[in-house]
C-alpha angles and dihedrals in degrees: 000000000000090000091058092051091050091049090049092050093048093045091047091050092051092050091047092048091050091049092051093047092046094049091047091053091048091050091049091051091048092050092048092049091048091246103212116164123224090252091054090047090052091049092049091049090051092048091049091050091050092049091050091050091050090051091051092049092048091050090053090047090051090053091050093049091051090051091050091049090052091050092049093048091049090050092050091049089050092051094046090048091052092050093054094051 
């Protein structure tokens, strides 16, 4: 009976060791290949699209702010010109 237990423990250890080595090899291959799933690719594409939209909106906002600054500076010049006359 003890011999069967010892054989089961040894066999179980061998199977466990093979599973660990195999999964490590598979993970290494996946890392080397850049293993990105389709779901991750879709998420990255969505994030990229959102970042591009944010950049476009911020560029438009920058243009608007510059226009407002120009208007304010023109108004201030007009007021200072009126005060000197």
